[in-house]
N, C-alpha and C positions, 0 to 999 in steps of 0.2 A: 528808436531809430533802427531801421533795417539795413544792414550792411551785407553785401554779397561777398562770399569768400574770394571770388575772382577780382575784387577790388583791391585786395592786398597782394603784395609780392608772394610768390609761391613759398619761399623760405619762411616768411613771416606767418602765412596762413598755416603752414605745417607746424611751426613752433606753437602757435595758439591752439591748434587741434590737439597737440600732445599735452599741453597744459590743461585743456578741458578734460581730456581723457584721464589724466592722473589726479585731478582735483575734484572732479564731479561737477565743476562749474559749467554752465552752458557755453558751447562754442560760440553761438551767436552773440551772447552777452559779452564774452571776452573780446571777440572781434570788434564789436561796436565800441567797447571801452578803449581798445588800442587805437582805433581811429580817432576818437575824441582826444586822447591824451598825447598821442605822438604822431598822428597821421601815418602810422605804420613805419615810422623811421626808428630803427633800433638804436641809433645814436642821438635821438632827440634829447634836448636838455631843457628841463623845466625852467621857466622864468621866475618862479616863486620859491624855488628851493634848489638843492643840489641833486635832485632826483634826475636820473637818466634812464633811457630805454623806452620800450614799448609801453610799459605800465608805470606811470610816475606817481600814482596815488595822489593826484591833485584834484580829482573830480569825485572825491568821497568813495573811491574804489573799494576800500576795505569794507566799509559799512554796506555798500550796495552788494558786494559779492557775498558777504555773510548773510544778508537778508534773502538773496536769491538762492544761493547754494547751501546755506546752513542746514535746512531741513533734510536735504538729500545726504548730507554728511553726518547726520546724527546730532546736529547742533541746533535743532529746531527751537529749543527753549531759549537760546541766545538770540537767534534770528527774530523771535517774537518780541524781543525788547527793543528792536530797531524799528522806527517808524519812518514812513516816507511822507514828507510834508507836501502841501498843495503846490509848492514851487518845484517839486521834484527832488529836493535835497533830503538826504537820510540823516537821522539823528537818534542818539540815545537820550531820552529825557534826562535833563540836568546831570551831566557827567561829574558835576561837583557835589553830588549828593548820593554817592554810592558807598555802601558799606564795604569795608576791607577787613579781612580776618586771616588768622593763621593758627593752625592747631598742630601739636606734636603728640602723636600716639593718642589722638582723640581728645586731648585737653586743649582748650582754647587759651592761648597766651596773648594774642594780640587781637584787638577789636578796634577799628577806627573808621574814618569816613574820609572820602576824597575831598570833602569841603574843608578839611583841616590841613591840606597840603599848603606849603609855603608859596609855591608858584602854581598858577592856573594851568590846566592841561594844554590849551592852545599855545600858550607861551612856551611851554616845554617842547612841544613838537616843532614850533617855528625855530626856536633857538638851536635845537639839535639838527634840524634839516639844513640849517645854514652851514653846518660843518661836515655833514655826512649824509649819505643816502639811506633813508629808512626803507626797509623791505617788509613785505608781508610777513607777519609773525614776529617781527622784532618786538622786544620787550624793553621798555624804558624803565629802568630801575631807579627809583627816586628816594629810597629810604623806606622806613617802616613805621607803623603806628607804635605807640607806647606798648611795652610788654616784652622787650627783648630779654633773652635768657640771662644775660649778664646783670640785668637790673632786678632779677628775682631774688628773693631772700629765702633760702640761700640761692646762689646763682645756679642756673640750669644750663648745661651744655649738651649739644647734640652728640649722640653716640651711634655707632654702627647699628643698623637695624631699625632706628627710629623712622616712623612714617610721618612725613610732613604734608599737610594739606593747607592750601591757601587759596583765597579767591577774592573776587570783586563782584558784588551783587550785580546781576543782570548781564555780566560780561563773561564769566567763566571761572573755572577753578583748575588747580594743578595738584598733582600728587607726586611726591618723590620719596624714595627710600634712601636713607643715609648709608653710605658705604665707607668702610675704613680706607684710609689713604693707601694707595698701592694695591688695593684688593681688586 
């Protein structure tokens, strides 16, 4: 869908231009998405969740944005795992079959699979969006696979300087360094 910048109010077009500039996402793509999701109304309210604003993330916005802008942002390997279906919808092949892992200082302590989660991912997103607005980059923390430090023999606790890496196959990984409280 081609949307002209003059079809949006100047303040909205300016805000979208700034978002495109700071994120690397295409201005045209963000403009078209805002028109679809909110008709350029910053006070728009989604009928399917508590989401409000120009971008309500109701039209698979996160997956589409990652697919389009991911390579430009150095996230091409994650964008490659998102496919666009014949009907135009984006998806990650079977989100309930993704490996999840956690390492501390290079030693793997946790290894699991999203298929072992108690609740399915669509249910979690639906349940939480009924109570709060989910924003791009939000993390839904649901617990961890087996292997937590307290369950090790002897127990293993995090200390200042430990490097933690965790990830979900095809979606990404994080790295954090433990700091002493108050440091």
